[in-house]
N, C-alpha and C positions, 0 to 999 in steps of 0.2 A: 508566814502569810496569815492574815486575819481569817478566822473561820466563822462562818455564819452559825448563829445559834437559832435554829428553827426546827420545826417538826420534821421528822424523817419517816420515810416509808419502809425503813429497814425491817420493822416488825409486822408489816402489813401481810394480809393473806395472799400469798403468792400463787395459790391455786385458782384465784379468781381474777380474770383479766381486767385491767383498767380500761384498755381500749380493745374493742373487737371490730375488725375490719372484715366485712363479709361480702364476697363476690363484688367488689367495688370496681366500677367502670366509669370513665369520664371521656366524653367526646365534646370538643369545643364547637361552637356554632360555626358553620361554613367550613368545617373540616371533615374530610372523608375518613380520616384515621382516628383511632382511639388514642388519647394521651395516656390512658390507664385502662387496662382490661382485666376484669375478673380476678382481682387481687384479694386474697384472704389471709389475714394474719392476726394473731393476738399479741398484745403487749401487756406484760405483767408488772406488778410493783418491783422495782429494782432492775428491770430490764433496760439496758442501754443498747438500743437497736440502731445499727448503722445501715444507711441506705447508700449503695453505690451503683453506678451506672453511667453511661454516656450522657452527654447533653441531649435532652429530649426523651430520656428513658422513662420519665414519670415521677422522679423524686420530688420535685417542687410541687407538682400537681397533687401528689399524695399528701404532703404536709399541708397544703392549702385546703384540701378537703377536710382534714382532721380539724383544722382551725376554723372551719366553716366559712372561709372566704369564697369557696366554690361549692356548688351543689352537684352531687353525682348524677350521672346519666342513669345508672342503675346500681343496685346494691345499697348497703347501708353501713354506717359507722355507729357504734354504741360506746358511750363513755360511762363506765360503771352501770352498764345495763340499760341506759336510756339513749334514745335516738334524738333527743332534744339537745343538740349540740350548743345552741345559743345559751341555754340554761346552765350548761356545764363549762362555759368559757372561763369561769374563774379558776377552774382546775388546771388551765393551760397557760404556759408561758411560751412566747414565740419570739425567736430571733431571726429576722429575715436576712438575706444576703445583702440587700441594699435597702436603706431607709433614707429617703430624702426629706428635706424640710426641717432638719434639726440644727442647722448651722448657726442660727441666731439665738440659741438657748445654751444655758450652762448645764453641766451634769446635775447640779443641785436643783435647778429649776425643773428639769425633766423628771428626775426621780421623785421629787416632792409632788409634782403634778400627777404622776402615775399612781402614787400612793393615795392621793385624794380621789382620783377617778375609780380606784379599786374599793373605795368605801372607808378608808382610814380617816380618823379625825386629823385635824391640822397638826396636833402634837405627835400623834402616832406616825403620820406621814413624814414629819421632820426626823423623828428618831430612826425610822426605817431607812430614810435617805442617808443619814450619817453612817449607819451600819453598812449599807451597801457601798458607799463611797470608800470605806475602809477595806471592804472585801475586794473590790475591783481595782484598788490601788490608785485612786484618783482624788484623794483628800486634798492634796496640794493644788489641784487644778479644778476644784469644785465650782469656782466662780468664773472660770474662763469659758469663752464661747467655743462651741464645737467646731466653728469655722477654722480654727487654728489647730485642730487635733489631727493626728495620724489616723489612718483607717483602723489600726489596731486599737487605739484609744476609743474610737467611736463604737467599735464592736463591744468593747468592755462596758460602755455606757448602755448599749442595747441589751446586753446580758443583765445588767442591773435592773433595767426597766422590766424585763421579763420575769425577774425574781421578786419584784416588789410585793406581790400578793401571796408569796410562798406557794407556788403551784405544785401540784402533784406530778404533772407531766410537762416536760420541757421539749419543745420542738425547735430544732436548729437547721436552717437551710444555708449550707455552705458558709459557716461562720468564720472559716479561715481564708476565704477567698480574698485575694489582694493584699494579704498581710505579709510583712517581711518575716524572716525566721524568728526574730525575737518576739514579734507580735503573735506569731503562731504559738510559740512556747508559753507565753503569758496566758493566752486564751485557754490552751489545753490544761495548764496548771489550775486555772480557776474551775474549769469543768470537772476536773478530777477531785477538787477539794469540796465539791458540793455534797451536802447530805444526800443520802440515798433517795432516789425518785425514779420515775420512768422517763425515758428519753428516746426521741426519734432524731437521728443525727444524719443529715444528708451531706455527703462530701465526695470529692474526687481524690482526696488525699488518703491513700490506703494506710500509710503508716500511722496517721492520726486515728483512723477508724480502728486499727488493730490495738492501739494504745488505750482507747477509751471504751470500746463496745464489747459486750459479751455475746451479742448475736448480730449477724449481718445478713441483710437481704440484698440480693443482686437483681436489679431491674433491667430488662432489655425490651425495647420497643413497647413499653407500657405493661409488660407482663412480669410476673415473679419467676425469674429463671432459676434461682437457687437460694437456699438458706443455709448458712453456716453458723454453728454455735457450739457451746460447751467446750470440751477438750480439743475438738478439731481446730478451733481457732488458734490454739497454741502450737499446732503442728505445721510442718512444711511439706511441700511436694518435692520428692527426690526423683530425679531421672537418671537412670544408669543404663549403660549399654553393656551387655554381657551375653555369653552363650545361652542357648535356649534351656539347657539343663538347670540354669539358675531358678527356673520356675519351681522345680522340685524342692529346692531349699526354701523358697518363699512360702510354699504350702505348709511348711512346718511351723510357721508363725501364725497361730490361729487368729490373733487380734489384729494382724496387719492387713490394711486395705491396699490392694495393688492391682494394676492392670498391665497387660502385655501387648506390645505391638511388634510383631515379627518384622525384621529388617532384611533377613536373608534366610537361607535354609539352616544356617548355624547360629545366627545371632538375632537378638531382639532388643528393643528398648523397653525397660520396665519402669513403670510410674508407681511410686510408693507414697502413701500418706502416712507420715510418721513424725515422731519427735526425734531430736538429734541423738539421744541416748539409745533408743531402740534401733535407729538406723545404723549406728556404730556396731551394734550386736549383729545385725544382718550382714554387714561387711565382713566382720570377723568370722562369721560362720561360712560365708562364701570362700574366704581365704583358706580356712581350715580344710574345706573340701576340694581345694585346688581349682576353683572356678574363677577365672580372671575377670576383673571389671575393667572395661576399656575406657569408659568415660563417665563422669559424675557431674550432674548439674542440680541446682536446687533453687526454689523460689518459695515465697510465703504462700499460704493457702489463699489469701485474698488476691495476691498477684496472679495466681493460677486461674481463679474464677474470673478475674477482670479480663485477662487475656482470652479466656475461653468464650465469654459472653459479651464483652464490651468491645474489644478490639478485633472481634471475629470478622 
């Protein structure tokens, strides 16, 4: 795959947030309910932040507020410490779920125009266009109309447009929606190949979020219900049914996070947050102490939170 040669945020100051979202709320006109309520989060250089939640949970509203397509009802957004989002738009790249009106243009026309609109000279815009065509894999289709493109090809063009001005922050709203498996794979490969930057990535596809993001926010009814990050994203939820005395064994694992839900006077269901290796150690210890395990189930940490807050 062609790799972009551009500036990277890899060496940026990761203690200073690029985006500060402070007690942000949004209520649309003639709506009694808030689309977003009292959300606060910081996004740092190198953060790939996933947004998951049901339809109407506030994912798209949050992204559109950061892009300054919407104005908040209360709260504020700071980009590099300033609340003048319009002045900071050059730092943002935006890939919407749906973009109409591109059908009668070619990728080369759209990328060159985007370059010119971002302030590049005609020569610079042409060179940037050729580089991005190579990156998104559409050099051979650069003079074809988008009217004949698949949804996946159109999304790759939109990604190229978002990258023309080398933004520090990339915002993606359901970029895999409507794509076939091959289109999803190609889009994810492109996103993973990008030089380090900050990213807000809204999606229903948990496996893609797990693959791409290092932090995940769970939105529910416009509110921030949970945040998962760091090593926890690499772990799974293990559910096991065992006698109550298994609790004494689990207490011996100081770093293990677990909960107990009694099912009878003798048995309980234990919920453990663990990686596979540590869980195998737990099972071996239970076996050594003669404590039988009746049933074992597992799911990813994101699936657990999705079921808990989204499909509740």
